[in-house]
N, C-alpha and C positions, 0 to 999 in steps of 0.2 A: 770792891764794888760789884754788885750783881746786875745783870741785864734786866731790863723791864720785860716781864713775860709778854709774849705776843700770842694772839689768838691762833688756835689750831686752824690749819688751812682747809676749812670746809667752804663750800659754796653757800652763800647766804643771801637772804633778801635784805633790802635796804631799810633804814629807819623810816624813810618816806613811805615805804610799803606798809610798815607797821602802823604808822600814823593814819594812813588811808583806811586800813582795816578797822582799827579801833574806833575811829570816828564813825564809820558806817554802822558798826555793831552797836555803839552807844546811841546812835540816833534811833535805831529800831528799839532798843531797850527803853528809851524814854517814851516812845510811842506806846509801848505795851506795859508801861508802869513797872519795869523790873529794876530792882535795886542792885542785882548782881546776876551773873551767869556762872553756874558750876559746870565745867567740862570735866567729867570724871575719867579716871584711868580705865582703859579696857583695850589691850593690844590685839584683840581678836580679829579674825578675817583679814590677815595681812595688814594689821593696824588700822583698818578702815574705821573701827568703832571708836577710835581715839583721834579722828581727824580734827574735830573742833578744838581740842586741846592744843594740837600743834599749830593750827591756824592762828590761834590767839597768842601763843607764847613763843613760837619759833623753837620750841624744845621738842625733840623727838628724833627718831632715826635709830634703827636697830630693831630686830624682829621681836624682842621681848621687852622693849622699853615701856614702862608704865609712868604716865605723866598725868597729873591732875592740875586743874587751873581754877582759880577764883578770879573772876573778871568783874570788878565792881563798876557801877555806873560812874561813881566818883571815887578816886583813890587809887592806890598802887595795885597793880596786878601781881598776883602771887602764884608761883609754881610749886607744887609738892611732888617729891620724887624720892628715889633711893640714890645714894651717892650723889646728891644733888649738886653740890658745888663743883665736884670734879667733872661731872658729866654735863651739867647744864649751867655752870657758872660763867663768869665773864671771859674765860678763855674759849668758850664754845659759842655763846650767843650774846648779843648786846641789846635785846629787846626788853628783857625783864631782869630787874636787879634783885627782887625779893624771891629767892630760890631756896626752898627749905627741904632739908632731909627729914623724912618722917617715918623711916623704918616700916614702910608699907601700911601705916595707919592713915590711909588717905582720907577717909571720911572724917575721922576725928580732927585731922589737921586742917582740912578745908572748913569744917565747922568752927574750929577755933578762930580761923581768919574771919569768918562771917561775924563772930562775936566781937572781934577787934574793931571791925568796921561799924559796929553798932546796928547790925541788920536783923537782929531777932525781932520778929513781928512784921518784917517786910516781905514783899513778893519776890521770890528767888526763882530764876529760870534754871532748869537742869537739862543739859543736852543728853538725850537718850532716856528720859524718864518714862516715856511711852513709845509707841511704834515709830520707826523711821523708814527710810527708803527701802532698806533690806532687813529691817529689824522690827517685825510686828510686835515683839514682846519687849522692846527697849534694850538698852545696853548697860545701864548702871547696875552694879552689883548690889544685891540685897543688903549686905552688911554695910556697904558704903552709904547707902541711902539711910539706913537706920542710924548710923553714927551722925550723919548730918541732922536728922530730925531730933536726935537727943541734944545736940549742941545748940540748936536754935528752935526750941519747941513751939514758939509762937509764929514762926515764919510759915508762909504758904509756898509750896513748891509747885511749879508749873513747867510744862514741856517748853524747851527753848530750841529744839532741833530745827524746826521749820524756820524760825528767825535766822539761825545760822545759815541754813541753806539759801535763804533769800539773798544773803550777802555773798556767800561763797560761789553761787552759780555764775555770777558775772565776773569774769577773770580780768585782772589788770594786765598791763603789758609785761610786767615782771613775771607774772604767773604763766602767761602765754609763752614767754621765752623759755622757761624751764620745761614746760610741756613739749615745746619744739625740740629741746635738747633730748628729752626722753624718747620721742619718736625717732630721732636721729640715731640714738643708741640701739633702739629696737631694730632698725633697718641694717645696722652693722651686724647685729646678731643674725638676721636672716641671711646675710651674705655667708656667714660662717655655717649656718644650717645647710645652705645649698652646697657648700664644698664638702660637708661631711655626709650628706644624704646619698650614700652609695649602697648597692646591694651587698649584703653580708654584714654591714655595720650594725651593731646593736642599737635598738631604739634609744636606750638611755644615753649612749655615747653621743648621738646626734643632739639630743636634748642638752647634754652637758656642754657641748661645743657652743650651742646657741646661747646658753646662759653665761658661759665664761666670757663670750665676746662683750657682753654688757658689763659684767662685774669688773673686768680688767680695764674698762673705761670709766669706772667710778660709780656705777649704779649701786644704790643702797639695797638692802633687804628691809622689809619683805616685799615681794612682788608676787603677782598672780601668774601661774604658768600651767594652766590646764593643757592637756596634750594627748594625742592619740595618733596611731599610724595603722595602716592596713590597706587592703585592696579596695574596700568601700567602707571606711570607718564611719561610725555614727557619732554619738555624743562623746565629747572629749572626756578623758579620765583625769584624775587629779595628779597623776604622775606617770612618767614613762615606764615601759616594760623592758624586759630583756630580749624581746623578740628581734631576730635579725631582719633587717629590711630586705625587701625583694624589689626587683625591677617592676615599675608600674605602681608601686604603693603610693598612697597619698599620706602626707603628714599634715595634721591640723593642730594648731596650737593658739591659745590666747596668750600673747607675749607682751610683757610690760617691763619697762625700766623705770627706776625710781630716782628722781632728781629732787633733792630736798623734800622727799616724800611725795612729790607729784608724779603720777604715773599715767602716761599716755599708753595706748594699747593698739596692737595690730592683731588681726585674725587672718593670718596668711594661709595659703594652700600651696604645698610643695609636692610635686610629683617626682618620684625617684627615677631619673633617666628617661622616662617616657610617660606621656599622659594618656589615660584612657580617652577615646574619642568623645564619649558622652560627657565627661567632665570638661573637656576642652570646649564643647558646644555650650554647656551650661555656663561656663565661665564667661564666654562672649556675651551671652544674653544678660547675665548678671551685670556685666560692665555697662551695657546700655541702660539697664534699669537704674543702676547706682548713680550714673551721671545725671539722669533726670530727677532722681530723688533728692540729690543735693540742691538742685534748683528750688525744690519745694521747701527745704529746710532753711528758710530765710528767717531773719528776725521778725517776730510777730506770728509765725506759724504755730499751730497747736500740735500736740501729740496726736490727737485724733486725725488731723490732716496728714501727718506723716505716715501713720499706719495705713490710712486709706490710699495714699499715693503709692505706697509700696505694693499693695495688692493690685490696684488698678493699672499701674504702669506694666507690671509683669503680665497681667491678663491681656493687655493690648498688644504687647510686642512679642508674645509667645507665638511659635509656629501654629498654624491652623490644622496641620496634619503631621503625621509621623510620630516618632517616639517622644518628642518634646511637646506635643500638642497638649493644651490644657494645664500648663505649668501653674503651680501654686506658689505663694510667697508668704513669708512671715517677717516681722521686724523685731530685732533686738537692738536696743539703743539705751545707753546710760551715760551719766555724766562722768567726766574725767577731772581729776584734781587730787586732793589729799585722801580721798576715800569716801565711800558711801554717798557719792555725789548724785543728786537727783537730775532728771527723773530716772526711773527704772522701767523701761518699756519691754515687756515680754509678751509676744503673741504666738498663737498657734498658726499653722498654715491656714490661710484664709483671712487672718487678721483679728480673730477673736482673742481677747486678753484672757490670761489665766492666773493673774496675780493681783492681789489687792492694791498694791502701790501703783500698778498700771491703771487700774480703774479710777483711782483717785486723781491720776495725773492727766486724764483725757483732755481736759480743757486748759492744761498748763501751756504757757506760751514760751517758745524758745527766745531767749534774749540775745541781743547782739553781744558778741564776745563770750557766749557760752561755748564750752568745749565738751565734745561727746565722742564716744566710740559708737560708730554707726555700722552695724554688721547684719544686714538683712540676709535671708537665705531664700533660694528658690528650689523647688522640688518637682520631680516628674509627677504626673497625675496619680500614678500608682504608689508613690512614696518610696520607690526603690532607690533612686538616686537623688541626692541633695547637694547643693553647692552653697556654702556660706563663706563670706569674705568681708573683712571690715578694716577700716582705718579710723584714726582719730581725726575729727573734723572741727573746724571753728566756724561758728555761725556769724554771718554778716548780713547786712541789709539786703543784698542781692542773692543770697543763698549761702549754703555751707561750702567751705573750702577744705579740701584734704590737706593735712599737715605732713603726711608721708610723701616721699618723692619717688618711691618705687612704683612701677606700673601696676595698674589694677590686674587682678586675675591670677590664675594658677601659674606658678613658676616651676620650671622643669630643671632639675639638677643635671649638669653636664656630666657624662660618663668620665670617671677618673678613678684615681687610687686614693684610698684613705685607710690607713691602718694604725693610726696614732692613738691607741687606747690601751690601758693596762690589762693584763690577764693574770698577773701573779696572785693578786687578792681582789676579789670582788664580793658583792653581797651574796652572790651565788656560790661562793667558795673559791678555793685556790685553783690554779691552773692544773 
């Protein structure tokens, strides 16, 4: 007698969560006259471009996972993948039964499923057919689209990304719970960063300690981890350097942990053993501004109002004289969830937007239970010093609430000893 196989011990969403999502998406599909939605594979940008496929199927996880989904208005949902049964079958997830191995012929397989459903000649939504939040040129691969078009030549294909964003932006309690877990993992990582942030420790070692603290607690890949350190660092880089830290350095990083693909984010500022006075003062002013801004970020507020509040509050509370007189501010804010979550708010100092998706989102309204990373920055009038800090926040009727528990502002590492890193073989050579 053999034992009945049990599911692999992954954290999962419930079947009730599946039913909630599918009902909400199908309601919107009926309103827009869509017979099906295609969520094509594209694991780019930390799997952001494949968020809709994972949202609908509960299939995904792993930095190079390619998942395609056919989601009909009526009928069984289909997942297409490589090694599909082993990786996405009933031992991994219980949302979708029709899981097909397609040897990377994703477009042909999804097209075949559309024919099985009798949808040639129907109106088909495609996620990523045209521009999205961060993807002005779309995300579906040209060959995938061509294979779909050949399979159902009489069908009309239309963009479905905004429909999916309408549903995904408002988070359920299960989604909020995993985002809370994500931010909790991030804050454990920041504790590890503070312990390792000592003079002489290579930048990449501090980064590795930070990331290790999340992964040893179960965070998935991929995650976003822009990072930089220095005495007055500017824009974050895409990876750490080999530079040894110095006393008084600042470390800036956009840190995420992934829980079932959901990624909260923190933008912390860590000072190595001591903090430059100007940064300490900017941090205090930023904290006052941030608290007021969260009151503005209530359910029903618009993106335009949030940008204006960031600039106006900073102007009002800035010192009238001295080196911090005339402070300027900018707002960076974007959705948190499975990836490419709207809106994407990017402004210059003074509040002018410089990105098309921000312009389009100006009158967008923040819904209750929307979850976002809010990371405004303030700068001295001459632009020499800037302080940016952010936390994941949840929008409620009375304003936004931080999901992180660590205090706002710059954190200073306590002087200590840290020498736990290898020197025998590194990317720079042997010892």
